[in-house]
C-alpha positions, 0 to 999 in steps of 0.5 A, spaced: 275 150 587 281 146 588 285 142 582 285 135 581 291 131 578 290 126 573 295 121 570 293 119 563 298 114 560 305 118 562 302 125 562 300 128 568 294 133 567 291 138 572 284 139 572 281 145 575 273 145 574 273 153 574 278 152 568 273 147 565 267 152 566 271 158 563 273 155 557 268 150 555 265 151 548 258 150 551 255 157 554 254 157 561 252 162 566 249 163 573 244 166 576 242 169 583 236 167 587 234 174 585 235 173 578 241 177 577 246 174 572 252 173 576 257 169 571 257 168 564 263 164 560 266 167 554 263 162 549 256 164 552 258 172 551 260 170 544 254 167 542 249 172 545 254 178 542 255 181 549 261 184 553 261 181 560 259 188 563 253 189 558 251 182 561 253 180 567 250 184 573 243 185 569 237 181 571 236 175 566 229 177 564 232 182 560 235 177 555 229 172 555 224 174 549 217 171 549 
């Protein structure tokens, strides 16, 4: 993903979508077509109480409860 430069008032802000996703205060994750968790941002890990190595790389069904 590339950065986009935005001018707000007299300030120049560099906007990078990946930075937004990684640093969002909303839990965000991606899952492969096979159901493997590819990515989780830090907020999601904090909410769920997992370290990245405990969560990413596992099947999403391991974390869904009925």
